[in-house]
C-alpha positions as CSV (number, residue, x, y, z in Angstrom):
1,M,-0.1,0.0,0.0
2,P,1.3,3.4,-0.9
3,E,2.5,5.3,2.3
4,L,3.5,8.8,3.0
5,P,6.7,8.9,0.9
6,E,5.0,7.4,-1.9
7,M,2.0,9.7,-1.9
8,E,4.2,12.7,-1.4
9,N,6.2,11.8,-4.3
10,Y,2.9,11.6,-6.5
11,R,2.0,14.9,-5.1
12,R,5.4,16.6,-6.2
13,M,5.0,15.1,-9.8
14,L,1.4,16.0,-10.1
15,S,1.9,19.7,-8.9
16,G,4.3,20.1,-11.5
17,S,2.1,18.6,-14.5
18,I,-1.8,19.5,-13.9
19,L,-2.2,22.4,-12.1
20,N,-4.4,25.1,-13.9
21,V,-4.7,23.0,-16.5
22,P,-8.8,22.7,-17.8
23,I,-9.8,19.2,-17.4
24,S,-10.8,18.2,-21.0
25,N,-12.5,14.6,-20.4
26,V,-13.2,11.9,-17.8
27,I,-13.5,8.3,-18.2
28,I,-15.1,6.0,-15.4
29,N,-14.6,2.2,-16.1
30,R,-15.6,1.5,-12.3
31,E,-18.4,3.2,-10.9
32,K,-17.8,1.9,-7.4
33,S,-14.5,3.9,-7.3
34,I,-16.5,7.1,-7.2
35,N,-18.9,8.3,-4.7
36,V,-21.5,10.4,-7.4
37,S,-23.1,9.0,-10.5
38,P,-20.8,8.8,-13.4
39,V,-22.6,11.5,-15.2
40,E,-22.4,13.9,-12.4
41,F,-18.8,13.0,-11.8
42,R,-17.9,13.8,-15.3
43,S,-20.1,16.9,-15.7
44,S,-18.7,18.4,-12.5
45,L,-15.1,17.7,-13.5
46,V,-14.9,18.7,-17.4
47,G,-14.1,22.4,-17.4
48,S,-12.7,22.5,-14.1
49,K,-8.8,23.0,-12.9
50,V,-7.0,21.4,-10.3
51,I,-5.2,24.5,-8.6
52,F,-3.4,22.9,-6.0
53,V,-2.5,19.0,-4.7
54,E,-2.3,18.1,-0.9
55,R,-1.1,15.3,0.9
56,R,-2.6,14.3,4.2
57,G,-1.3,11.1,5.5
58,K,-2.0,8.6,2.5
59,H,-4.5,10.7,0.9
60,L,-4.0,12.9,-1.7
61,V,-6.6,15.9,-2.0
62,F,-7.1,17.7,-5.4
63,H,-8.1,21.2,-4.7
64,L,-10.7,22.5,-7.7
65,N,-11.0,26.0,-8.8
66,D,-14.8,25.9,-7.7
67,G,-13.9,25.1,-3.9
68,R,-14.8,21.3,-4.1
69,R,-12.1,18.8,-3.8
70,L,-11.2,15.2,-5.1
71,L,-10.3,12.9,-2.1
72,L,-8.0,9.8,-3.5
73,H,-7.1,7.0,-1.2
74,L,-5.2,4.2,-3.3
75,M,-5.6,1.5,-0.4
76,L,-4.1,-1.6,-1.3
77,G,-2.6,-2.2,-4.9
78,G,-3.4,1.5,-6.1
79,L,-1.2,3.4,-8.5
80,L,-1.1,6.4,-10.5
81,Y,0.4,6.5,-14.1
82,M,0.3,9.6,-16.4
83,T,1.0,10.1,-20.2
84,R,1.6,13.0,-22.5
85,G,0.9,13.4,-26.2
86,D,0.8,10.3,-27.9
87,E,2.6,8.0,-25.4
88,E,1.1,4.6,-25.0
89,R,-1.5,4.1,-22.3
90,P,-0.7,1.8,-19.3
91,S,-1.2,-2.0,-20.4
92,R,-3.2,-2.6,-16.7
93,S,-6.8,-1.8,-16.6
94,T,-7.8,1.5,-15.2
95,Q,-10.8,2.4,-13.1
96,I,-10.5,6.3,-14.0
97,E,-8.8,8.6,-16.5
98,I,-8.8,12.3,-16.3
99,E,-7.6,14.3,-19.3
100,F,-5.9,17.5,-19.1
101,G,-5.5,18.7,-22.6
102,D,-3.2,16.1,-24.1
103,T,-2.1,14.7,-20.5
104,V,-4.0,11.7,-19.0
105,L,-4.0,10.7,-15.5
106,Y,-4.8,7.1,-14.8
107,F,-5.9,5.8,-11.7
108,I,-5.2,1.9,-11.5
109,G,-5.9,-0.7,-9.1
110,L,-8.7,0.9,-7.4
111,R,-10.3,-2.0,-6.4
112,L,-10.4,-1.1,-2.7
113,G,-9.3,2.5,-3.0
114,Y,-11.5,5.3,-4.4
115,L,-11.6,8.9,-5.9
116,H,-14.6,10.8,-4.2
117,M,-16.1,14.3,-5.1
118,L,-16.7,16.2,-1.9
119,S,-16.9,19.5,-0.4
120,A,-14.4,21.4,1.4
121,K,-16.3,20.6,4.7
122,E,-16.9,16.9,3.9
123,T,-13.2,16.5,3.1
124,D,-12.4,17.9,6.3
125,E,-14.5,15.7,8.0
126,V,-13.1,12.5,6.8
127,L,-9.5,13.8,7.4
128,S,-10.4,14.7,10.8
129,Q,-9.9,11.4,12.0
130,L,-6.3,11.2,11.0
131,G,-3.7,11.9,13.3
132,P,-1.0,14.6,13.2
133,E,1.8,14.5,10.4
134,L,4.8,13.5,11.7
135,L,6.8,15.8,9.2
136,D,4.8,19.1,10.1
137,R,7.0,21.5,11.3
138,R,4.7,21.6,14.4
139,M,5.7,18.2,15.3
140,T,8.5,19.5,17.3
141,K,10.5,16.7,19.3
142,S,8.9,17.7,22.7
143,R,5.6,17.5,21.1
144,F,6.3,14.0,19.7
145,I,7.6,12.9,23.1
146,D,4.8,14.1,25.0
147,L,2.5,12.5,22.5
148,M,4.5,9.1,22.8
149,M,4.2,9.2,26.4
150,K,0.5,9.0,26.7
151,R,0.5,5.9,24.3
152,R,0.6,2.2,25.1
153,G,1.2,-0.6,22.9
154,A,3.6,-2.3,20.7
155,L,5.9,0.2,18.6
156,K,4.8,-1.0,15.2
157,S,1.1,-1.5,15.9
158,L,1.2,2.5,17.2
159,L,3.3,3.7,14.1
160,V,0.7,2.4,11.7
161,N,-2.3,3.4,13.5
162,Q,-3.5,6.4,11.4
163,H,-5.6,7.7,14.1
164,A,-2.1,8.1,16.1
165,F,0.0,9.4,13.4
166,A,-0.9,9.9,9.6
167,G,1.0,8.3,6.8
168,I,3.1,5.4,8.0
169,G,2.4,1.9,7.0
170,N,4.1,-1.6,7.2
171,C,7.3,-0.5,5.3
172,Y,8.3,2.2,7.1
173,A,7.5,1.3,10.5
174,D,9.7,-1.4,10.1
175,E,12.4,0.8,8.6
176,I,12.0,3.3,11.1
177,A,12.2,0.7,14.0
178,F,15.3,-0.3,12.2
179,D,17.1,2.8,12.1
180,A,16.2,3.6,15.6
181,G,17.5,0.1,17.0
182,I,14.2,-0.6,18.4
183,H,12.4,-4.2,18.3
184,P,9.0,-3.5,16.5
185,A,7.4,-5.3,19.4
186,T,8.7,-3.2,22.4
187,K,5.8,-1.5,24.3
188,V,6.2,2.2,23.8
189,Q,5.4,2.9,27.5
190,N,8.7,1.3,28.2
191,L,11.0,3.8,26.0
192,N,12.6,6.3,27.9
193,E,13.0,9.9,26.6
194,E,16.3,9.1,25.3
195,T,15.4,6.4,23.1
196,L,11.9,8.4,22.1
197,E,14.2,11.1,20.9
198,Q,16.2,8.7,18.8
199,L,13.0,7.5,17.4
200,Y,12.0,11.0,16.3
201,E,15.4,11.5,14.5
202,S,14.7,8.0,13.0
203,I,11.4,8.8,11.7
204,H,12.4,12.3,10.1
205,K,15.5,10.6,8.5
206,V,13.6,7.6,6.8
207,L,10.7,9.5,5.4
208,K,12.6,12.3,3.9
209,E,15.3,9.9,2.4
210,A,12.5,7.6,1.4
211,T,10.3,10.7,-0.2
212,D,13.4,12.0,-1.9
213,G,14.2,8.3,-3.2
214,G,10.9,8.2,-4.9
215,G,9.5,5.8,-2.4
216,Y,9.4,1.8,-2.7
217,M,6.7,1.4,-5.3
218,E,8.0,0.0,-8.4
219,M,5.8,1.2,-11.2
220,P,7.2,4.6,-12.8
221,F,4.8,7.5,-12.7
222,T,5.3,8.4,-16.4
223,Q,7.0,6.8,-19.4
224,D,10.6,8.7,-18.3
225,D,10.1,8.6,-14.8
226,H,13.4,7.0,-13.4
227,L,12.5,8.0,-9.5
228,T,9.4,6.3,-8.6
229,G,10.3,3.2,-6.8
230,S,14.0,3.7,-6.1
231,Y,13.9,3.6,-2.6
232,N,12.8,-0.2,-2.6
233,E,16.6,-1.1,-3.3
234,Q,17.6,1.0,0.0
235,C,15.3,-0.9,2.3
236,K,17.3,-2.1,5.2
237,V,14.5,-4.7,6.5
238,Y,11.3,-4.5,5.1
239,D,10.7,-7.5,2.4
240,R,14.2,-8.4,3.4
241,E,13.8,-11.7,5.1
242,G,16.9,-14.0,5.5
243,E,19.1,-11.3,3.8
244,P,22.3,-10.2,6.0
245,C,21.6,-7.3,8.1
246,V,23.6,-4.0,6.8
247,R,24.7,-3.5,10.1
248,C,25.5,-6.9,11.8
249,G,25.1,-9.3,9.1
250,T,22.5,-11.3,11.2
251,A,19.7,-12.6,8.9
252,I,16.8,-10.4,8.9
253,V,13.5,-12.2,10.6
254,K,9.7,-12.0,9.6
255,V,7.4,-12.4,11.9
256,E,3.7,-11.9,12.2
257,Q,2.4,-9.3,14.9
258,T,-1.2,-8.8,15.2
259,G,-2.2,-9.8,11.5
260,R,0.9,-7.7,10.0
261,K,4.2,-8.8,8.4
262,V,7.3,-7.4,10.8
263,F,10.7,-7.7,9.5
264,F,13.6,-6.9,11.7
265,C,17.2,-7.7,12.7
266,P,17.1,-9.9,16.0
267,N,20.6,-8.9,16.8
268,C,20.4,-5.1,16.4
269,Q,16.8,-4.5,17.4
270,H,15.9,-5.2,21.1
271,E,12.8,-5.4,23.0
272,Q,13.2,-2.9,25.8
């Protein structure tokens, strides 16, 4: 599932491609991916412009010039792809296609995901359920520590809880825990202030590096995109079961924790 770095990578590329370009056509191949009738969805969008693309957690919010919003959540298996001019369309089936002149934005794999047309108020109501952004400038180290000291439970379970903090999923929770040298099953109430400070630093380091590295999803965003997915090769533990730890050489282990896969180094990461 796309996480904060993947969605921020999409946001950056979209912001340089579709802003203030009138929408010329909309094709809907799967009605369940939208929340209004295809006729209403299409008529509302054609002629409109996206004036701003915002990321909130794992969501993208397309701000339209009439004040409404398109709220996107790719969920499991969702992807975006864009073509320009006479470039070939993606080989995979698409659920929604939005044309911005000769640029086409394809929404792929929206079997669980969605693209909903909402008012500003409705969008705020949906996103109000999310926890704070970990990379927000207001999320200072002291505020982070204060929030963590009020929480209980396993570290990984907390990091992927979107009501606690928005944007982190399975991949980056494991990568952050590894960078901080903390076992993913460690109870957060057992972490001292020094360890929480290290965790804060690891969160910023991993999420920023992953975003600048294009995230871990392998399908490019455009035909000439060589950035998206590049961070997959830099993952230290996620999906690396049996491979040697980059720090100590011990084989990376995969276990299951509350229904989730967890990857970690049993030598470098100790439960506290």
